[in-house]
TIVO-2410 file (N, C-alpha, C; in nm, 3 decimals):
# residues 70
REC num residu      c1      c2      c3 atome chaine
REC   1      M   3.493  -2.080  -0.489     N      A
REC   1      M   3.383  -2.076  -0.395    CA      A
REC   1      M   3.286  -1.965  -0.434     C      A
REC   2      L   3.157  -1.992  -0.421     N      A
REC   2      L   3.057  -1.894  -0.454    CA      A
REC   2      L   3.053  -1.783  -0.350     C      A
REC   3      T   3.024  -1.662  -0.395     N      A
REC   3      T   3.007  -1.551  -0.303    CA      A
REC   3      T   2.873  -1.565  -0.232     C      A
REC   4      Q   2.876  -1.554  -0.100     N      A
REC   4      Q   2.752  -1.565  -0.023    CA      A
REC   4      Q   2.682  -1.431  -0.017     C      A
REC   5      T   2.553  -1.435  -0.032     N      A
REC   5      T   2.475  -1.314  -0.018    CA      A
REC   5      T   2.453  -1.285   0.129     C      A
REC   6      V   2.410  -1.166   0.157     N      A
REC   6      V   2.380  -1.127   0.295    CA      A
REC   6      V   2.272  -1.219   0.352     C      A
REC   7      E   2.170  -1.250   0.269     N      A
REC   7      E   2.062  -1.337   0.315    CA      A
REC   7      E   2.114  -1.477   0.349     C      A
REC   8      R   2.204  -1.529   0.268     N      A
REC   8      R   2.260  -1.662   0.293    CA      A
REC   8      R   2.340  -1.662   0.424     C      A
REC   9      Q   2.415  -1.557   0.447     N      A
REC   9      Q   2.491  -1.546   0.571    CA      A
REC   9      Q   2.398  -1.539   0.691     C      A
REC  10      E   2.292  -1.460   0.679     N      A
REC  10      E   2.195  -1.450   0.788    CA      A
REC  10      E   2.128  -1.584   0.813     C      A
REC  11      L   2.094  -1.655   0.707     N      A
REC  11      L   2.032  -1.786   0.721    CA      A
REC  11      L   2.122  -1.881   0.799     C      A
REC  12      H   2.249  -1.882   0.767     N      A
REC  12      H   2.343  -1.966   0.841    CA      A
REC  12      H   2.346  -1.928   0.989     C      A
REC  13      Q   2.347  -1.799   1.017     N      A
REC  13      Q   2.350  -1.753   1.155    CA      A
REC  13      Q   2.225  -1.797   1.231     C      A
REC  14      V   2.110  -1.782   1.168     N      A
REC  14      V   1.984  -1.820   1.233    CA      A
REC  14      V   1.981  -1.970   1.258     C      A
REC  15      I   2.022  -2.048   1.158     N      A
REC  15      I   2.023  -2.194   1.174    CA      A
REC  15      I   2.115  -2.235   1.288     C      A
REC  16      D   2.230  -2.168   1.297     N      A
REC  16      D   2.325  -2.202   1.403    CA      A
REC  16      D   2.270  -2.175   1.543     C      A
REC  17      T   2.171  -2.087   1.554     N      A
REC  17      T   2.116  -2.056   1.686    CA      A
REC  17      T   1.992  -2.139   1.720     C      A
REC  18      L   1.945  -2.223   1.626     N      A
REC  18      L   1.826  -2.303   1.652    CA      A
REC  18      L   1.850  -2.409   1.757     C      A
REC  19      P   1.751  -2.434   1.841     N      A
REC  19      P   1.763  -2.546   1.934    CA      A
REC  19      P   1.761  -2.677   1.854     C      A
REC  20      D   1.825  -2.779   1.906     N      A
REC  20      D   1.839  -2.906   1.835    CA      A
REC  20      D   1.706  -2.963   1.787     C      A
REC  21      D   1.601  -2.948   1.866     N      A
REC  21      D   1.473  -3.007   1.826    CA      A
REC  21      D   1.408  -2.933   1.709     C      A
REC  22      R   1.455  -2.815   1.674     N      A
REC  22      R   1.400  -2.740   1.561    CA      A
REC  22      R   1.482  -2.758   1.433     C      A
REC  23      V   1.602  -2.812   1.445     N      A
REC  23      V   1.688  -2.829   1.328    CA      A
REC  23      V   1.625  -2.924   1.226     C      A
REC  24      G   1.571  -3.037   1.273     N      A
REC  24      G   1.507  -3.133   1.183    CA      A
REC  24      G   1.388  -3.074   1.112     C      A
REC  25      V   1.306  -2.998   1.185     N      A
REC  25      V   1.190  -2.934   1.126    CA      A
REC  25      V   1.234  -2.835   1.018     C      A
REC  26      T   1.337  -2.760   1.048     N      A
REC  26      T   1.388  -2.661   0.954    CA      A
REC  26      T   1.446  -2.729   0.831     C      A
REC  27      L   1.518  -2.838   0.851     N      A
REC  27      L   1.575  -2.912   0.739    CA      A
REC  27      L   1.465  -2.963   0.646     C      A
REC  28      D   1.360  -3.019   0.701     N      A
REC  28      D   1.247  -3.065   0.619    CA      A
REC  28      D   1.188  -2.949   0.539     C      A
REC  29      F   1.171  -2.835   0.604     N      A
REC  29      F   1.115  -2.717   0.537    CA      A
REC  29      F   1.204  -2.674   0.421     C      A
REC  30      V   1.334  -2.667   0.445     N      A
REC  30      V   1.428  -2.623   0.341    CA      A
REC  30      V   1.430  -2.722   0.225     C      A
REC  31      R   1.427  -2.851   0.256     N      A
REC  31      R   1.422  -2.952   0.149    CA      A
REC  31      R   1.299  -2.933   0.063     C      A
REC  32      N   1.186  -2.902   0.123     N      A
REC  32      N   1.062  -2.882   0.048    CA      A
REC  32      N   1.067  -2.757  -0.039     C      A
REC  33      L   1.144  -2.658   0.002     N      A
REC  33      L   1.156  -2.535  -0.076    CA      A
REC  33      L   1.214  -2.563  -0.214     C      A
REC  34      R   1.302  -2.661  -0.223     N      A
REC  34      R   1.364  -2.692  -0.352    CA      A
REC  34      R   1.260  -2.738  -0.454     C      A
REC  35      N   1.148  -2.789  -0.408     N      A
REC  35      N   1.042  -2.835  -0.498    CA      A
REC  35      N   0.951  -2.722  -0.541     C      A
REC  36      E   0.969  -2.605  -0.483     N      A
REC  36      E   0.881  -2.491  -0.509    CA      A
REC  36      E   0.961  -2.373  -0.564     C      A
REC  37      I   1.039  -2.398  -0.667     N      A
REC  37      I   1.122  -2.293  -0.726    CA      A
REC  37      I   1.032  -2.200  -0.808     C      A
REC  38      P   1.034  -2.070  -0.777     N      A
REC  38      P   0.946  -1.978  -0.850    CA      A
REC  38      P   0.990  -1.960  -0.996     C      A
REC  39      N   0.893  -1.932  -1.082     N      A
REC  39      N   0.924  -1.910  -1.222    CA      A
REC  39      N   0.986  -1.771  -1.241     C      A
REC  40      A   1.027  -1.741  -1.364     N      A
REC  40      A   1.098  -1.616  -1.392    CA      A
REC  40      A   1.014  -1.493  -1.357     C      A
REC  41      E   0.885  -1.497  -1.387     N      A
REC  41      E   0.798  -1.383  -1.357    CA      A
REC  41      E   0.790  -1.358  -1.206     C      A
REC  42      T   0.780  -1.464  -1.129     N      A
REC  42      T   0.772  -1.452  -0.983    CA      A
REC  42      T   0.905  -1.401  -0.928     C      A
REC  43      R   1.017  -1.454  -0.978     N      A
REC  43      R   1.149  -1.408  -0.932    CA      A
REC  43      R   1.168  -1.259  -0.961     C      A
REC  44      E   1.121  -1.214  -1.078     N      A
REC  44      E   1.131  -1.073  -1.112    CA      A
REC  44      E   1.048  -0.986  -1.018     C      A
REC  45      A   0.928  -1.031  -0.987     N      A
REC  45      A   0.842  -0.957  -0.894    CA      A
REC  45      A   0.905  -0.952  -0.755     C      A
REC  46      M   0.963  -1.062  -0.712     N      A
REC  46      M   1.028  -1.066  -0.580    CA      A
REC  46      M   1.145  -0.969  -0.576     C      A
REC  47      A   1.223  -0.963  -0.683     N      A
REC  47      A   1.337  -0.871  -0.689    CA      A
REC  47      A   1.289  -0.726  -0.685     C      A
REC  48      E   1.179  -0.697  -0.755     N      A
REC  48      E   1.120  -0.563  -0.751    CA      A
REC  48      E   1.083  -0.522  -0.610     C      A
REC  49      L   1.016  -0.613  -0.540     N      A
REC  49      L   0.973  -0.582  -0.404    CA      A
REC  49      L   1.091  -0.562  -0.310     C      A
REC  50      R   1.193  -0.644  -0.326     N      A
REC  50      R   1.314  -0.628  -0.242    CA      A
REC  50      R   1.381  -0.494  -0.267     C      A
REC  51      A   1.369  -0.444  -0.390     N      A
REC  51      A   1.430  -0.316  -0.426    CA      A
REC  51      A   1.341  -0.198  -0.385     C      A
REC  52      G   1.228  -0.229  -0.320     N      A
REC  52      G   1.140  -0.122  -0.274    CA      A
REC  52      G   1.044  -0.074  -0.381     C      A
REC  53      K   1.035  -0.148  -0.489     N      A
REC  53      K   0.943  -0.111  -0.598    CA      A
REC  53      K   0.825  -0.207  -0.595     C      A
REC  54      G   0.738  -0.191  -0.692     N      A
REC  54      G   0.624  -0.282  -0.701    CA      A
REC  54      G   0.502  -0.223  -0.635     C      A
REC  55      E   0.389  -0.281  -0.670     N      A
REC  55      E   0.261  -0.234  -0.620    CA      A
REC  55      E   0.224  -0.308  -0.492     C      A
REC  56      R   0.182  -0.235  -0.392     N      A
REC  56      R   0.135  -0.296  -0.268    CA      A
REC  56      R  -0.017  -0.300  -0.271     C      A
REC  57      V  -0.071  -0.416  -0.238     N      A
REC  57      V  -0.215  -0.432  -0.234    CA      A
REC  57      V  -0.254  -0.501  -0.105     C      A
REC  58      T  -0.379  -0.483  -0.066     N      A
REC  58      T  -0.430  -0.548   0.053    CA      A
REC  58      T  -0.507  -0.673   0.013     C      A
REC  59      I  -0.533  -0.758   0.109     N      A
REC  59      I  -0.615  -0.876   0.086    CA      A
REC  59      I  -0.754  -0.834   0.038     C      A
REC  60      D  -0.807  -0.726   0.095     N      A
REC  60      D  -0.939  -0.677   0.054    CA      A
REC  60      D  -0.940  -0.638  -0.093     C      A
REC  61      Q  -0.832  -0.575  -0.141     N      A
REC  61      Q  -0.824  -0.539  -0.281    CA      A
REC  61      Q  -0.818  -0.664  -0.369     C      A
REC  62      I  -0.743  -0.760  -0.329     N      A
REC  62      I  -0.733  -0.886  -0.406    CA      A
REC  62      I  -0.868  -0.955  -0.411     C      A
REC  63      M  -0.934  -0.962  -0.296     N      A
REC  63      M  -1.065  -1.029  -0.292    CA      A
REC  63      M  -1.167  -0.954  -0.377     C      A
REC  64      A  -1.164  -0.822  -0.375     N      A
REC  64      A  -1.257  -0.743  -0.456    CA      A
REC  64      A  -1.233  -0.770  -0.604     C      A
REC  65      E  -1.107  -0.779  -0.643     N      A
REC  65      E  -1.075  -0.807  -0.783    CA      A
REC  65      E  -1.122  -0.948  -0.821     C      A
REC  66      L  -1.100  -1.044  -0.735     N      A
REC  66      L  -1.143  -1.181  -0.763    CA      A
REC  66      L  -1.295  -1.190  -0.771     C      A
REC  67      N  -1.364  -1.123  -0.680     N      A
REC  67      N  -1.511  -1.126  -0.678    CA      A
REC  67      N  -1.571  -1.051  -0.796     C      A
REC  68      A  -1.501  -0.951  -0.847     N      A
REC  68      A  -1.552  -0.875  -0.961    CA      A
REC  68      A  -1.553  -0.958  -1.088     C      A
REC  69      E  -1.470  -1.062  -1.093     N      A
REC  69      E  -1.464  -1.147  -1.210    CA      A
REC  69      E  -1.578  -1.248  -1.214     C      A
REC  70      N  -1.651  -1.264  -1.105     N      A
REC  70      N  -1.760  -1.362  -1.101    CA      A
REC  70      N  -1.886  -1.309  -1.161     C      A
***
């Protein structure tokens, strides 16, 4: 049996507390997540952020960078 991560355990707990009418919505959402698997670069960035590392930027900074390229 695979070792469950803390996040996986928490996910199970949250799902178990959902009202019945939200279970179907959640199931559809989770099924769609399988189609959106992040690439290696994105997974690495996500791991960095979870570890408390990485650069934090605001939407304004992102927009300024995007607009500067025009």
